C-alpha positions as CSV (number, residue, x, y, z in Angstrom):
1,M,5.2,10.0,-21.9
2,R,3.6,11.5,-18.8
3,A,5.7,11.3,-15.6
4,Y,3.0,10.6,-13.0
5,G,-0.5,9.1,-12.6
6,A,-1.4,5.9,-10.9
7,Q,-5.2,5.6,-10.8
8,S,-5.1,1.8,-11.0
9,M,-3.9,-1.1,-8.8
10,I,-2.9,-3.2,-11.8
11,A,-1.8,-1.2,-14.9
12,P,1.9,-1.8,-15.7
13,L,4.1,-0.3,-13.0
14,R,6.4,2.3,-14.8
15,R,7.8,4.5,-12.0
16,V,7.8,3.6,-8.3
17,L,9.2,5.3,-5.2
18,V,10.9,3.2,-2.5
19,R,12.9,3.8,0.7
20,R,15.9,1.7,1.7
21,P,15.9,0.7,5.4
22,D,18.1,3.0,7.4
23,E,19.3,3.2,11.0
24,S,15.9,4.3,12.2
25,F,14.5,1.0,11.0
26,G,17.4,-1.0,12.4
27,D,17.1,0.7,15.8
28,A,13.3,0.3,16.0
29,D,11.9,-0.6,19.4
30,P,9.5,-3.5,18.7
31,V,7.1,-2.5,21.5
32,L,7.0,1.2,20.4
33,W,6.5,0.4,16.7
34,H,4.3,-2.7,17.2
35,Y,6.9,-4.9,15.4
36,T,7.2,-8.6,16.1
37,A,11.0,-8.2,16.8
38,R,13.8,-5.7,16.2
39,P,14.8,-5.7,12.6
40,H,18.4,-6.8,11.6
41,L,19.5,-3.8,9.4
42,A,22.0,-5.5,7.2
43,R,19.6,-8.4,6.3
44,A,16.8,-5.9,5.9
45,R,18.9,-4.0,3.3
46,E,19.7,-7.2,1.5
47,E,16.0,-8.1,1.3
48,H,15.1,-4.6,0.1
49,D,17.8,-4.5,-2.5
50,A,16.5,-7.8,-3.9
51,L,13.0,-6.4,-4.0
52,V,14.2,-3.4,-5.9
53,D,16.1,-5.6,-8.4
54,T,12.8,-7.5,-9.0
55,L,10.9,-4.2,-9.7
56,R,13.6,-3.1,-12.2
57,R,13.7,-6.5,-13.9
58,F,10.0,-6.1,-14.7
59,G,10.4,-2.7,-16.2
60,A,9.8,-0.2,-13.4
61,E,12.0,2.9,-12.9
62,V,12.8,2.8,-9.2
63,I,13.2,6.1,-7.5
64,A,14.9,6.5,-4.1
65,H,13.1,8.4,-1.3
66,D,16.2,9.2,0.6
67,A,15.3,12.3,2.6
68,P,16.5,12.0,6.2
69,Q,13.7,10.6,8.4
70,P,15.3,10.4,11.9
71,G,13.4,8.2,14.3
72,R,10.8,7.2,11.7
73,A,11.1,3.4,11.4
74,D,8.0,3.0,9.4
75,S,9.1,5.4,6.7
76,I,10.2,2.4,4.6
77,F,6.4,1.9,4.0
78,V,6.2,4.7,1.3
79,F,2.7,3.7,0.2
80,D,1.0,5.4,3.2
81,P,1.8,9.2,3.2
82,A,0.3,10.1,-0.2
83,I,-1.7,9.0,-3.2
84,V,-0.8,9.9,-6.8
85,T,-3.6,10.6,-9.3
86,N,-3.4,11.6,-13.0
87,A,-3.7,15.2,-11.9
88,G,-1.1,15.2,-9.1
89,A,-0.6,14.0,-5.6
90,V,-2.7,14.2,-2.4
91,I,-0.6,14.4,0.7
92,L,-2.4,12.4,3.4
93,R,-2.2,12.7,7.2
94,M,-1.0,9.8,9.2
95,A,-3.0,8.4,12.1
96,K,0.0,6.8,13.7
97,E,1.6,9.8,15.5
98,L,5.1,8.2,15.3
99,R,4.8,8.6,11.5
100,R,3.9,12.3,11.5
101,G,6.4,14.2,9.4
102,E,6.6,11.5,6.7
103,E,4.0,13.5,4.8
104,T,6.1,16.6,4.5
105,A,9.1,14.6,3.4
106,M,7.0,12.9,0.7
107,A,5.6,16.2,-0.5
108,Q,9.1,17.6,-0.9
109,R,10.2,14.5,-2.9
110,F,7.3,14.8,-5.2
111,E,8.0,18.5,-5.8
112,R,11.5,17.6,-6.8
113,L,10.1,15.0,-9.2
114,G,7.8,17.6,-10.7
115,I,4.6,16.0,-9.4
116,P,2.1,18.8,-8.5
117,I,0.4,18.6,-5.1
118,L,-3.4,18.9,-5.4
119,T,-4.0,19.3,-1.7
120,T,-2.6,18.3,1.8
121,L,-5.1,16.9,4.3
122,G,-5.2,18.9,7.5
123,G,-7.2,19.6,10.7
124,A,-8.8,16.5,12.1
125,A,-8.4,14.5,8.9
126,L,-6.7,11.2,9.1
127,A,-6.0,9.0,6.0
128,E,-3.3,6.5,5.1
129,G,-2.5,5.1,1.7
130,G,-3.1,1.5,3.0
131,D,-6.8,2.3,3.2
132,L,-7.0,3.5,-0.4
133,L,-7.9,1.0,-3.2
134,W,-8.6,1.9,-6.8
135,L,-11.5,-0.2,-7.9
136,D,-11.3,1.4,-11.3
137,E,-9.8,4.6,-12.7
138,E,-12.7,6.7,-11.4
139,T,-13.5,4.9,-8.1
140,L,-11.4,5.0,-5.0
141,A,-12.5,2.7,-2.1
142,V,-11.6,4.3,1.2
143,G,-11.3,2.1,4.3
144,L,-12.7,3.7,7.4
145,G,-11.1,2.5,10.6
146,Y,-8.4,3.5,13.0
147,R,-6.1,4.9,10.3
148,T,-8.6,6.8,8.1
149,N,-11.5,8.7,9.5
150,A,-14.7,10.4,8.2
151,E,-13.0,13.8,8.0
152,G,-10.1,12.3,6.0
153,L,-12.7,10.8,3.6
154,R,-14.5,14.2,3.4
155,Q,-11.3,16.0,2.4
156,L,-10.2,13.3,0.0
157,T,-13.6,13.4,-1.7
158,A,-13.5,17.2,-2.0
159,A,-10.0,17.1,-3.5
160,L,-10.7,14.3,-6.0
161,A,-14.2,15.1,-7.2
162,P,-13.1,17.9,-9.5
163,H,-10.9,15.4,-11.3
164,G,-13.7,12.9,-12.0
165,I,-12.9,10.6,-9.1
166,R,-15.5,9.4,-6.7
167,T,-14.8,7.8,-3.3
168,M,-16.5,4.8,-1.8
169,P,-16.4,4.4,2.0
170,V,-15.7,0.9,3.3
171,E,-16.1,0.2,7.0
172,L,-13.3,-1.7,8.6
173,P,-13.5,-4.0,11.7
174,H,-12.0,-3.4,15.1
175,Y,-9.8,-6.5,14.8
176,Q,-6.9,-6.1,17.2
177,G,-7.6,-2.4,18.0
178,P,-6.0,0.9,17.3
179,D,-2.4,-0.1,18.0
180,A,-2.4,-2.8,15.3
181,C,-2.1,-1.9,11.6
182,L,-5.3,-3.0,9.9
183,H,-5.7,-1.2,6.6
184,L,-8.2,-2.0,3.8
185,L,-5.3,-3.3,1.8
186,S,-4.5,-5.7,4.7
187,L,-7.7,-7.5,3.5
188,I,-7.6,-7.2,-0.3
189,S,-5.4,-6.7,-3.3
190,I,-6.5,-6.3,-6.9
191,V,-4.1,-8.3,-9.2
192,D,-5.9,-8.5,-12.6
193,E,-9.0,-7.2,-14.4
194,R,-11.8,-8.0,-11.9
195,L,-9.6,-10.4,-9.9
196,A,-8.9,-9.8,-6.2
197,V,-7.0,-11.6,-3.5
198,V,-9.2,-11.3,-0.4
199,Y,-9.5,-12.4,3.2
200,P,-13.3,-12.5,3.5
201,P,-13.8,-13.0,7.3
202,L,-12.8,-9.3,7.9
203,L,-14.4,-7.7,4.8
204,S,-17.7,-5.8,5.3
205,V,-20.7,-7.5,3.7
206,P,-21.7,-4.4,1.6
207,F,-18.2,-4.1,0.2
208,Y,-18.0,-7.8,-0.6
209,Q,-21.3,-7.6,-2.3
210,E,-20.1,-4.6,-4.3
211,L,-17.1,-6.6,-5.5
212,L,-19.4,-9.3,-6.7
213,R,-21.7,-6.8,-8.3
214,R,-18.7,-5.5,-10.3
215,G,-17.9,-9.0,-11.5
216,F,-14.8,-9.6,-9.4
217,R,-13.5,-13.1,-9.0
218,M,-12.1,-13.8,-5.6
219,V,-8.9,-15.7,-4.6
220,E,-9.4,-16.4,-0.9
221,V,-6.5,-16.3,1.5
222,P,-6.6,-19.0,4.2
223,E,-6.5,-17.8,7.9
224,A,-2.9,-19.0,8.4
225,E,-1.7,-17.0,5.5
226,F,-3.6,-13.9,6.4
227,L,-1.3,-13.7,9.4
228,T,1.7,-13.7,7.0
229,M,0.3,-11.0,4.7
230,G,-1.2,-13.3,2.1
231,P,-3.6,-10.6,0.9
232,N,-0.9,-8.0,0.5
233,V,0.0,-8.5,-3.2
234,L,1.6,-6.0,-5.5
235,A,0.5,-6.1,-9.2
236,L,3.4,-5.4,-11.5
237,A,1.1,-5.6,-14.5
238,P,-2.3,-7.3,-15.0
239,G,-2.0,-10.9,-13.9
240,Q,1.6,-10.5,-12.9
241,C,2.2,-10.0,-9.2
242,L,4.7,-9.9,-6.3
243,M,4.0,-11.3,-2.9
244,L,5.8,-12.2,0.3
245,E,7.3,-15.7,0.3
246,G,5.9,-18.3,2.7
247,N,2.3,-18.1,1.5
248,P,2.2,-21.2,-0.7
249,L,-1.6,-21.8,-0.7
250,T,-2.4,-18.2,-1.8
251,K,0.4,-18.4,-4.4
252,R,-1.0,-21.6,-5.8
253,R,-4.5,-20.3,-5.9
254,L,-3.3,-17.3,-7.9
255,E,-1.4,-19.4,-10.3
256,E,-4.5,-21.7,-10.8
257,V,-6.4,-18.7,-12.1
258,G,-3.7,-17.7,-14.5
259,C,-1.5,-15.3,-12.6
260,E,2.3,-15.2,-12.8
261,V,3.4,-14.9,-9.2
262,L,6.8,-13.8,-8.0
263,T,7.9,-13.8,-4.4
264,Y,10.4,-11.9,-2.3
265,R,12.1,-12.6,1.0
266,G,10.8,-10.3,3.7
267,A,11.7,-11.8,7.1
268,E,13.0,-8.4,8.2
269,I,11.3,-5.8,6.1
270,S,7.8,-7.4,6.1
271,L,7.2,-10.1,8.7
272,K,8.9,-8.2,11.6
273,A,7.5,-4.8,10.6
274,E,4.1,-6.0,9.4
275,G,4.2,-4.4,5.9
276,G,4.0,-6.2,2.6
277,A,5.0,-5.6,-1.0
278,T,2.3,-3.0,-1.5
279,C,3.3,-1.1,1.6
280,L,7.0,-0.9,0.5
281,T,6.2,0.8,-2.8
282,R,4.6,4.1,-3.8
283,P,3.5,3.8,-7.5
284,I,4.1,7.1,-9.2
285,L,3.2,6.1,-12.8
286,R,1.2,3.1,-14.0
287,G,0.0,2.4,-17.5
């Protein structure tokens, strides 16, 4: 069996990288990191351990990303520094300057796992994993906003095109400005074949129309649950997903269309730090 390749948001999750909260997370200054409050490290570790247990119960090999990351509180959000294709990984370039350096640590971890590095973004390029959404195995939607820019899109396109992957730019709204973290995946998750969880008020019209053109059904997240990361849902397999507890309307709507929905407790690792189940995981192998 191949060891890497994750050109899907929904194929069964086989191998996944995670990072347990460390002292950098527990010591995070909420103002500096744009958190709602300082995390409680012991409780954060309990929540993360429970999340990992869920991933393992549903068949995923969980791999620790344990390289030292002093002072990088956001390094628990391993989805962002890279993307893994069937041909290898692309190392991205973080827009949030406090996160610079996570990319190198991720590349080194991938190399130890035998995952080839296709390219590393450089120069003026900015791109974060939270802006990258597989619409299908050959199409990667790329959110353009404060975290991913046109040069990042250009370099991604150049790196992926030789492997039969095309990119689709998706413009993102200003929302709360550059200090807040609004990624494309803050607004949408794909959880089954042509089934997406979405927050329509902030989606661009052309992108919403493209989803409809592709035959997607939409599970809409109410405004109150957008604020508690209702759209941030991790597919463990088609129609089987994991989301932050405390979003009962979104959970019920998913169940009504046939999804099996698990929840995790994330008062520390998600609500305070503004990163959901997708953000906390870097799929290495799906399918």
